[in-house]
N, C-alpha and C positions, 0 to 999 in steps of 0.2 A: 504494499499501499503506499502510495505516494507519504513523505512524509515533509508536513509543514513548518514552518521559521521565519516569525519575523523580521528579516533581517534591518527593519527600523530599529535596532535596538542598537549597533554597531557605531560604534564611532569613528572606527576609522576602518570600511566598506574597501578593497582590494577586489582592485581586479587585474583579469593577463589575457594574453587575447592568445586562442592556441590556432596554427596553421597546420595546413594537410593531415587531415585527422582522417582518415579509412572513416565510412560510413557517416559522415556530420557534415552539415552544408557549411562550411567554412570562409571565413572562422569564426570560430565560434571561442564566444567570452564566457571564463566565468568571474563570478563572484565572490571572495572568501574573503574571511574574518577569521578571530581565534574571540573563543568570548571560553566559560564555564557552564558544564553541562557532566550532572550525574555528580560533582566535586572533583570532575577530572577538567582537567585546560582541554580544549576542543577545537577542532575546525570546522568550521562550518561550510558548507560551500555548496554552487550550483553553479547551472547551466542558464544565462542570464536570458530571463524574458520569459522564468520556465517557475512555478513553485518550489519542484520536487527540491527541498535538502538533505545534502549527502554531511554524514561527521565521519568522522574520524579523529581519534584521541591523539593531541598535537606527540605524544613519546610516540605510539609506533608512527603517524608521518610523516615526523624528523627523521628515526632509522627507514623508510623503506626509501624516500622521498632522498633524502642525502643531501637537503639542502636546494632540489630544486622543482619545486617544488608542479611547475608544466610537467614533467615526466610523470608525474605520483596522478593528475587530471588525464592525460593521455588515455594511462594506463585505466585509470579508473575507468574509464570513456566506452574504450572498444573492448569492456564488460560490459557495461548495460550498454552496448548497444547491440553486442552477441544478446544479452537474455531478449532485448526489444523486441531483435527479431523473429526468437524463438517463439516468444510467445503470441507475433504476430500470424507464423506462421502454424501455431494450434489451434489459429481459429479465436484468439481471446477471448477464453474460456469465463475467467472471473473478470467480474465490474475493473479493478483499480488495475488490474490488468490496460485494459480499454483506457482509464484514466492518463497512464502513466501512455498510450502511445497515441491518447489528445493530446497532452501537452508537446510532446516533443514531434507532431506531425513535422515541426516547419522547420526544424535545422536536426533529422536526419534523415537517411537515404536506405531504399531497402536494395 
């Protein structure tokens, strides 16, 4: 199910453009910020223009990204695109799958 978070709570919202990402209409702009969630320092991010919020603990993000946030976003979006495509091929049997496809239809290619 889509996870929604109000980004207006962030004082410092960052953006990064990602180019040449297979399966995505390029460029993709990522909005991201750091905050606290469930007593953990967390990275909140989303594709600009969508409402679904991805989260990852900052400690895990730092370990995976090794200081390169763009690479983390690229990898996550490639996996997410595969999920979206699989759901679409299955006929979108769940309402939440249809919500994702509707939300990302202007940002992905099949």
